[in-house]
PyMOL Python script that loads the backbone (N, CA, C, O; Angstrom):
from pymol import cmd

cmd.read_pdbstr("""\
ATOM      1  N   MET A   1     -24.822  -0.736  -9.574  1.00  0.00           N
ATOM      2  CA  MET A   1     -23.747  -0.084 -10.313  1.00  0.00           C
ATOM      3  C   MET A   1     -22.796  -1.147 -10.836  1.00  0.00           C
ATOM      4  O   MET A   1     -22.323  -1.998 -10.083  1.00  0.00           O
ATOM      5  N   ALA A   2     -22.525  -1.089 -12.116  1.00  0.00           N
ATOM      6  CA  ALA A   2     -21.571  -2.013 -12.715  1.00  0.00           C
ATOM      7  C   ALA A   2     -20.157  -1.542 -12.404  1.00  0.00           C
ATOM      8  O   ALA A   2     -19.863  -0.347 -12.436  1.00  0.00           O
ATOM      9  N   LEU A   3     -19.299  -2.490 -12.106  1.00  0.00           N
ATOM     10  CA  LEU A   3     -17.905  -2.139 -11.828  1.00  0.00           C
ATOM     11  C   LEU A   3     -17.180  -1.840 -13.135  1.00  0.00           C
ATOM     12  O   LEU A   3     -17.499  -2.429 -14.168  1.00  0.00           O
ATOM     13  N   PRO A   4     -16.208  -0.932 -13.100  1.00  0.00           N
ATOM     14  CA  PRO A   4     -15.472  -0.574 -14.313  1.00  0.00           C
ATOM     15  C   PRO A   4     -14.680  -1.755 -14.871  1.00  0.00           C
ATOM     16  O   PRO A   4     -14.248  -2.632 -14.124  1.00  0.00           O
ATOM     17  N   ASN A   5     -14.496  -1.767 -16.177  1.00  0.00           N
ATOM     18  CA  ASN A   5     -13.676  -2.793 -16.824  1.00  0.00           C
ATOM     19  C   ASN A   5     -12.193  -2.458 -16.741  1.00  0.00           C
ATOM     20  O   ASN A   5     -11.358  -3.357 -16.638  1.00  0.00           O
ATOM     21  N   ASP A   6     -11.863  -1.177 -16.784  1.00  0.00           N
ATOM     22  CA  ASP A   6     -10.466  -0.755 -16.697  1.00  0.00           C
ATOM     23  C   ASP A   6      -9.922  -1.127 -15.319  1.00  0.00           C
ATOM     24  O   ASP A   6     -10.513  -0.750 -14.307  1.00  0.00           O
ATOM     25  N   PRO A   7      -8.803  -1.863 -15.260  1.00  0.00           N
ATOM     26  CA  PRO A   7      -8.315  -2.349 -13.968  1.00  0.00           C
ATOM     27  C   PRO A   7      -7.911  -1.248 -12.985  1.00  0.00           C
ATOM     28  O   PRO A   7      -8.076  -1.418 -11.777  1.00  0.00           O
ATOM     29  N   ILE A   8      -7.394  -0.141 -13.472  1.00  0.00           N
ATOM     30  CA  ILE A   8      -6.992   0.941 -12.568  1.00  0.00           C
ATOM     31  C   ILE A   8      -8.223   1.672 -12.026  1.00  0.00           C
ATOM     32  O   ILE A   8      -8.254   2.048 -10.855  1.00  0.00           O
ATOM     33  N   MET A   9      -9.221   1.870 -12.864  1.00  0.00           N
ATOM     34  CA  MET A   9     -10.480   2.453 -12.381  1.00  0.00           C
ATOM     35  C   MET A   9     -11.160   1.492 -11.402  1.00  0.00           C
ATOM     36  O   MET A   9     -11.733   1.919 -10.400  1.00  0.00           O
ATOM     37  N   LEU A  10     -11.093   0.200 -11.699  1.00  0.00           N
ATOM     38  CA  LEU A  10     -11.648  -0.810 -10.802  1.00  0.00           C
ATOM     39  C   LEU A  10     -10.966  -0.742  -9.444  1.00  0.00           C
ATOM     40  O   LEU A  10     -11.635  -0.766  -8.410  1.00  0.00           O
ATOM     41  N   LEU A  11      -9.650  -0.658  -9.439  1.00  0.00           N
ATOM     42  CA  LEU A  11      -8.888  -0.538  -8.195  1.00  0.00           C
ATOM     43  C   LEU A  11      -9.368   0.660  -7.385  1.00  0.00           C
ATOM     44  O   LEU A  11      -9.597   0.547  -6.181  1.00  0.00           O
ATOM     45  N   SER A  12      -9.519   1.788  -8.030  1.00  0.00           N
ATOM     46  CA  SER A  12      -9.949   3.009  -7.351  1.00  0.00           C
ATOM     47  C   SER A  12     -11.342   2.848  -6.740  1.00  0.00           C
ATOM     48  O   SER A  12     -11.561   3.214  -5.585  1.00  0.00           O
ATOM     49  N   VAL A  13     -12.270   2.308  -7.504  1.00  0.00           N
ATOM     50  CA  VAL A  13     -13.642   2.135  -7.027  1.00  0.00           C
ATOM     51  C   VAL A  13     -13.693   1.145  -5.867  1.00  0.00           C
ATOM     52  O   VAL A  13     -14.351   1.399  -4.858  1.00  0.00           O
ATOM     53  N   ILE A  14     -13.002   0.023  -6.011  1.00  0.00           N
ATOM     54  CA  ILE A  14     -13.026  -1.007  -4.961  1.00  0.00           C
ATOM     55  C   ILE A  14     -12.396  -0.475  -3.678  1.00  0.00           C
ATOM     56  O   ILE A  14     -12.960  -0.655  -2.599  1.00  0.00           O
ATOM     57  N   ASN A  15     -11.245   0.172  -3.775  1.00  0.00           N
ATOM     58  CA  ASN A  15     -10.609   0.694  -2.563  1.00  0.00           C
ATOM     59  C   ASN A  15     -11.452   1.782  -1.899  1.00  0.00           C
ATOM     60  O   ASN A  15     -11.503   1.859  -0.672  1.00  0.00           O
ATOM     61  N   LEU A  16     -12.104   2.609  -2.686  1.00  0.00           N
ATOM     62  CA  LEU A  16     -12.998   3.618  -2.114  1.00  0.00           C
ATOM     63  C   LEU A  16     -14.143   2.946  -1.363  1.00  0.00           C
ATOM     64  O   LEU A  16     -14.459   3.327  -0.236  1.00  0.00           O
ATOM     65  N   LYS A  17     -14.761   1.948  -1.987  1.00  0.00           N
ATOM     66  CA  LYS A  17     -15.877   1.251  -1.342  1.00  0.00           C
ATOM     67  C   LYS A  17     -15.418   0.527  -0.082  1.00  0.00           C
ATOM     68  O   LYS A  17     -16.121   0.537   0.928  1.00  0.00           O
ATOM     69  N   LEU A  18     -14.243  -0.101  -0.135  1.00  0.00           N
ATOM     70  CA  LEU A  18     -13.718  -0.780   1.050  1.00  0.00           C
ATOM     71  C   LEU A  18     -13.449   0.224   2.170  1.00  0.00           C
ATOM     72  O   LEU A  18     -13.739  -0.047   3.335  1.00  0.00           O
ATOM     73  N   ARG A  19     -12.907   1.358   1.821  1.00  0.00           N
ATOM     74  CA  ARG A  19     -12.589   2.379   2.826  1.00  0.00           C
ATOM     75  C   ARG A  19     -13.847   2.968   3.449  1.00  0.00           C
ATOM     76  O   ARG A  19     -13.915   3.146   4.665  1.00  0.00           O
ATOM     77  N   ASP A  20     -14.841   3.270   2.623  1.00  0.00           N
ATOM     78  CA  ASP A  20     -15.988   4.042   3.092  1.00  0.00           C
ATOM     79  C   ASP A  20     -17.229   3.233   3.481  1.00  0.00           C
ATOM     80  O   ASP A  20     -18.048   3.703   4.271  1.00  0.00           O
ATOM     81  N   PHE A  21     -17.373   2.022   2.934  1.00  0.00           N
ATOM     82  CA  PHE A  21     -18.651   1.329   3.101  1.00  0.00           C
ATOM     83  C   PHE A  21     -18.584  -0.110   3.608  1.00  0.00           C
ATOM     84  O   PHE A  21     -19.570  -0.603   4.155  1.00  0.00           O
ATOM     85  N   TYR A  22     -17.461  -0.794   3.447  1.00  0.00           N
ATOM     86  CA  TYR A  22     -17.415  -2.223   3.757  1.00  0.00           C
ATOM     87  C   TYR A  22     -16.269  -2.561   4.697  1.00  0.00           C
ATOM     88  O   TYR A  22     -15.149  -2.089   4.501  1.00  0.00           O
ATOM     89  N   PRO A  23     -16.536  -3.374   5.719  1.00  0.00           N
ATOM     90  CA  PRO A  23     -15.481  -3.740   6.674  1.00  0.00           C
ATOM     91  C   PRO A  23     -14.527  -4.808   6.147  1.00  0.00           C
ATOM     92  O   PRO A  23     -13.417  -4.962   6.656  1.00  0.00           O
ATOM     93  N   THR A  24     -14.968  -5.552   5.115  1.00  0.00           N
ATOM     94  CA  THR A  24     -14.130  -6.617   4.548  1.00  0.00           C
ATOM     95  C   THR A  24     -14.414  -6.763   3.057  1.00  0.00           C
ATOM     96  O   THR A  24     -15.431  -6.291   2.550  1.00  0.00           O
ATOM     97  N   LEU A  25     -13.494  -7.425   2.373  1.00  0.00           N
ATOM     98  CA  LEU A  25     -13.701  -7.737   0.961  1.00  0.00           C
ATOM     99  C   LEU A  25     -14.869  -8.707   0.801  1.00  0.00           C
ATOM    100  O   LEU A  25     -15.636  -8.600  -0.156  1.00  0.00           O
ATOM    101  N   ASP A  26     -15.007  -9.644   1.723  1.00  0.00           N
ATOM    102  CA  ASP A  26     -16.129 -10.588   1.662  1.00  0.00           C
ATOM    103  C   ASP A  26     -17.468  -9.855   1.716  1.00  0.00           C
ATOM    104  O   ASP A  26     -18.389 -10.191   0.972  1.00  0.00           O
ATOM    105  N   ALA A  27     -17.578  -8.863   2.586  1.00  0.00           N
ATOM    106  CA  ALA A  27     -18.819  -8.089   2.703  1.00  0.00           C
ATOM    107  C   ALA A  27     -19.111  -7.334   1.413  1.00  0.00           C
ATOM    108  O   ALA A  27     -20.256  -7.293   0.962  1.00  0.00           O
ATOM    109  N   LEU A  28     -18.086  -6.739   0.819  1.00  0.00           N
ATOM    110  CA  LEU A  28     -18.255  -6.019  -0.442  1.00  0.00           C
ATOM    111  C   LEU A  28     -18.740  -6.965  -1.530  1.00  0.00           C
ATOM    112  O   LEU A  28     -19.712  -6.670  -2.225  1.00  0.00           O
ATOM    113  N   CYS A  29     -18.067  -8.099  -1.679  1.00  0.00           N
ATOM    114  CA  CYS A  29     -18.418  -9.048  -2.737  1.00  0.00           C
ATOM    115  C   CYS A  29     -19.827  -9.599  -2.550  1.00  0.00           C
ATOM    116  O   CYS A  29     -20.567  -9.766  -3.520  1.00  0.00           O
ATOM    117  N   GLU A  30     -20.193  -9.879  -1.313  1.00  0.00           N
ATOM    118  CA  GLU A  30     -21.541 -10.388  -1.049  1.00  0.00           C
ATOM    119  C   GLU A  30     -22.589  -9.340  -1.402  1.00  0.00           C
ATOM    120  O   GLU A  30     -23.588  -9.656  -2.049  1.00  0.00           O
ATOM    121  N   ASP A  31     -22.372  -8.106  -0.988  1.00  0.00           N
ATOM    122  CA  ASP A  31     -23.344  -7.044  -1.235  1.00  0.00           C
ATOM    123  C   ASP A  31     -23.461  -6.702  -2.712  1.00  0.00           C
ATOM    124  O   ASP A  31     -24.560  -6.447  -3.205  1.00  0.00           O
ATOM    125  N   LEU A  32     -22.337  -6.695  -3.424  1.00  0.00           N
ATOM    126  CA  LEU A  32     -22.343  -6.337  -4.844  1.00  0.00           C
ATOM    127  C   LEU A  32     -22.556  -7.544  -5.753  1.00  0.00           C
ATOM    128  O   LEU A  32     -22.595  -7.406  -6.976  1.00  0.00           O
ATOM    129  N   ASP A  33     -22.696  -8.727  -5.156  1.00  0.00           N
ATOM    130  CA  ASP A  33     -22.856  -9.975  -5.903  1.00  0.00           C
ATOM    131  C   ASP A  33     -21.715 -10.167  -6.908  1.00  0.00           C
ATOM    132  O   ASP A  33     -21.935 -10.487  -8.076  1.00  0.00           O
ATOM    133  N   GLU A  34     -20.496  -9.964  -6.416  1.00  0.00           N
ATOM    134  CA  GLU A  34     -19.285 -10.136  -7.221  1.00  0.00           C
ATOM    135  C   GLU A  34     -18.543 -11.385  -6.764  1.00  0.00           C
ATOM    136  O   GLU A  34     -18.565 -11.730  -5.583  1.00  0.00           O
ATOM    137  N   ASP A  35     -17.891 -12.054  -7.695  1.00  0.00           N
ATOM    138  CA  ASP A  35     -17.077 -13.220  -7.379  1.00  0.00           C
ATOM    139  C   ASP A  35     -15.734 -12.738  -6.828  1.00  0.00           C
ATOM    140  O   ASP A  35     -14.975 -12.061  -7.522  1.00  0.00           O
ATOM    141  N   LYS A  36     -15.452 -13.092  -5.581  1.00  0.00           N
ATOM    142  CA  LYS A  36     -14.236 -12.617  -4.910  1.00  0.00           C
ATOM    143  C   LYS A  36     -12.980 -13.065  -5.648  1.00  0.00           C
ATOM    144  O   LYS A  36     -12.070 -12.263  -5.858  1.00  0.00           O
ATOM    145  N   ALA A  37     -12.920 -14.330  -6.041  1.00  0.00           N
ATOM    146  CA  ALA A  37     -11.734 -14.849  -6.732  1.00  0.00           C
ATOM    147  C   ALA A  37     -11.510 -14.136  -8.058  1.00  0.00           C
ATOM    148  O   ALA A  37     -10.373 -13.820  -8.410  1.00  0.00           O
ATOM    149  N   ALA A  38     -12.581 -13.881  -8.792  1.00  0.00           N
ATOM    150  CA  ALA A  38     -12.461 -13.194 -10.080  1.00  0.00           C
ATOM    151  C   ALA A  38     -12.003 -11.753  -9.887  1.00  0.00           C
ATOM    152  O   ALA A  38     -11.166 -11.256 -10.641  1.00  0.00           O
ATOM    153  N   LEU A  39     -12.547 -11.090  -8.887  1.00  0.00           N
ATOM    154  CA  LEU A  39     -12.147  -9.709  -8.594  1.00  0.00           C
ATOM    155  C   LEU A  39     -10.675  -9.651  -8.210  1.00  0.00           C
ATOM    156  O   LEU A  39      -9.934  -8.802  -8.704  1.00  0.00           O
ATOM    157  N   CYS A  40     -10.253 -10.551  -7.332  1.00  0.00           N
ATOM    158  CA  CYS A  40      -8.844 -10.598  -6.918  1.00  0.00           C
ATOM    159  C   CYS A  40      -7.940 -10.898  -8.108  1.00  0.00           C
ATOM    160  O   CYS A  40      -6.855 -10.326  -8.221  1.00  0.00           O
ATOM    161  N   ALA A  41      -8.373 -11.784  -8.992  1.00  0.00           N
ATOM    162  CA  ALA A  41      -7.575 -12.129 -10.173  1.00  0.00           C
ATOM    163  C   ALA A  41      -7.429 -10.928 -11.104  1.00  0.00           C
ATOM    164  O   ALA A  41      -6.349 -10.689 -11.644  1.00  0.00           O
ATOM    165  N   ARG A  42      -8.503 -10.178 -11.293  1.00  0.00           N
ATOM    166  CA  ARG A  42      -8.439  -8.988 -12.158  1.00  0.00           C
ATOM    167  C   ARG A  42      -7.449  -7.964 -11.622  1.00  0.00           C
ATOM    168  O   ARG A  42      -6.698  -7.360 -12.387  1.00  0.00           O
ATOM    169  N   LEU A  43      -7.449  -7.768 -10.307  1.00  0.00           N
ATOM    170  CA  LEU A  43      -6.541  -6.783  -9.722  1.00  0.00           C
ATOM    171  C   LEU A  43      -5.126  -7.341  -9.573  1.00  0.00           C
ATOM    172  O   LEU A  43      -4.155  -6.587  -9.625  1.00  0.00           O
ATOM    173  N   SER A  44      -5.007  -8.625  -9.393  1.00  0.00           N
ATOM    174  CA  SER A  44      -3.691  -9.261  -9.334  1.00  0.00           C
ATOM    175  C   SER A  44      -2.968  -9.139 -10.678  1.00  0.00           C
ATOM    176  O   SER A  44      -1.743  -9.025 -10.725  1.00  0.00           O
ATOM    177  N   ALA A  45      -3.730  -9.163 -11.756  1.00  0.00           N
ATOM    178  CA  ALA A  45      -3.153  -9.063 -13.102  1.00  0.00           C
ATOM    179  C   ALA A  45      -2.432  -7.737 -13.323  1.00  0.00           C
ATOM    180  O   ALA A  45      -1.570  -7.639 -14.197  1.00  0.00           O
ATOM    181  N   VAL A  46      -2.777  -6.717 -12.540  1.00  0.00           N
ATOM    182  CA  VAL A  46      -2.102  -5.419 -12.656  1.00  0.00           C
ATOM    183  C   VAL A  46      -1.255  -5.122 -11.424  1.00  0.00           C
ATOM    184  O   VAL A  46      -0.878  -3.975 -11.181  1.00  0.00           O
ATOM    185  N   GLY A  47      -0.958  -6.173 -10.643  1.00  0.00           N
ATOM    186  CA  GLY A  47       0.014  -6.040  -9.561  1.00  0.00           C
ATOM    187  C   GLY A  47      -0.527  -5.697  -8.188  1.00  0.00           C
ATOM    188  O   GLY A  47       0.241  -5.273  -7.324  1.00  0.00           O
ATOM    189  N   TYR A  48      -1.827  -5.864  -7.951  1.00  0.00           N
ATOM    190  CA  TYR A  48      -2.410  -5.516  -6.656  1.00  0.00           C
ATOM    191  C   TYR A  48      -2.969  -6.751  -5.962  1.00  0.00           C
ATOM    192  O   TYR A  48      -3.538  -7.634  -6.604  1.00  0.00           O
ATOM    193  N   ALA A  49      -2.801  -6.804  -4.648  1.00  0.00           N
ATOM    194  CA  ALA A  49      -3.324  -7.902  -3.837  1.00  0.00           C
ATOM    195  C   ALA A  49      -4.076  -7.313  -2.654  1.00  0.00           C
ATOM    196  O   ALA A  49      -3.748  -6.231  -2.169  1.00  0.00           O
ATOM    197  N   TYR A  50      -5.079  -8.033  -2.202  1.00  0.00           N
ATOM    198  CA  TYR A  50      -5.873  -7.576  -1.061  1.00  0.00           C
ATOM    199  C   TYR A  50      -5.100  -7.764   0.229  1.00  0.00           C
ATOM    200  O   TYR A  50      -4.577  -8.846   0.500  1.00  0.00           O
ATOM    201  N   ASP A  51      -5.029  -6.704   1.026  1.00  0.00           N
ATOM    202  CA  ASP A  51      -4.404  -6.743   2.346  1.00  0.00           C
ATOM    203  C   ASP A  51      -5.526  -6.621   3.379  1.00  0.00           C
ATOM    204  O   ASP A  51      -6.074  -5.535   3.570  1.00  0.00           O
ATOM    205  N   PRO A  52      -5.873  -7.732   4.051  1.00  0.00           N
ATOM    206  CA  PRO A  52      -6.985  -7.678   5.000  1.00  0.00           C
ATOM    207  C   PRO A  52      -6.727  -6.777   6.208  1.00  0.00           C
ATOM    208  O   PRO A  52      -7.673  -6.259   6.802  1.00  0.00           O
ATOM    209  N   GLN A  53      -5.472  -6.585   6.573  1.00  0.00           N
ATOM    210  CA  GLN A  53      -5.162  -5.692   7.698  1.00  0.00           C
ATOM    211  C   GLN A  53      -5.521  -4.246   7.364  1.00  0.00           C
ATOM    212  O   GLN A  53      -6.013  -3.507   8.217  1.00  0.00           O
ATOM    213  N   ARG A  54      -5.276  -3.857   6.140  1.00  0.00           N
ATOM    214  CA  ARG A  54      -5.583  -2.489   5.700  1.00  0.00           C
ATOM    215  C   ARG A  54      -6.964  -2.377   5.057  1.00  0.00           C
ATOM    216  O   ARG A  54      -7.486  -1.278   4.871  1.00  0.00           O
ATOM    217  N   ASN A  55      -7.552  -3.534   4.720  1.00  0.00           N
ATOM    218  CA  ASN A  55      -8.822  -3.587   3.999  1.00  0.00           C
ATOM    219  C   ASN A  55      -8.740  -2.782   2.703  1.00  0.00           C
ATOM    220  O   ASN A  55      -9.634  -2.003   2.373  1.00  0.00           O
ATOM    221  N   GLN A  56      -7.647  -2.991   1.985  1.00  0.00           N
ATOM    222  CA  GLN A  56      -7.389  -2.300   0.721  1.00  0.00           C
ATOM    223  C   GLN A  56      -6.594  -3.214  -0.203  1.00  0.00           C
ATOM    224  O   GLN A  56      -5.919  -4.139   0.248  1.00  0.00           O
ATOM    225  N   PHE A  57      -6.684  -2.943  -1.491  1.00  0.00           N
ATOM    226  CA  PHE A  57      -5.788  -3.578  -2.451  1.00  0.00           C
ATOM    227  C   PHE A  57      -4.548  -2.707  -2.542  1.00  0.00           C
ATOM    228  O   PHE A  57      -4.635  -1.505  -2.797  1.00  0.00           O
ATOM    229  N   VAL A  58      -3.405  -3.317  -2.334  1.00  0.00           N
ATOM    230  CA  VAL A  58      -2.130  -2.583  -2.361  1.00  0.00           C
ATOM    231  C   VAL A  58      -1.148  -3.285  -3.273  1.00  0.00           C
ATOM    232  O   VAL A  58      -0.017  -2.826  -3.432  1.00  0.00           O
TER     233      VAL A  58
END
""", "prot")
cmd.dss("prot")
cmd.show_as("cartoon", "prot")
cmd.util.cbc("prot")
cmd.orient("prot")
């Protein structure tokens, strides 16, 4: 599944996957073959940062 280009849709999809399927962002990125730094940069551009304690972008 390709990740959405829209940053807000991307946020929703990533947080859902983190909540329901992956224990960490590293696990998600490895499984989906996504670049962690690029993903974080895309979400940072719209004001969200990964919180490892919550395992969510907030």
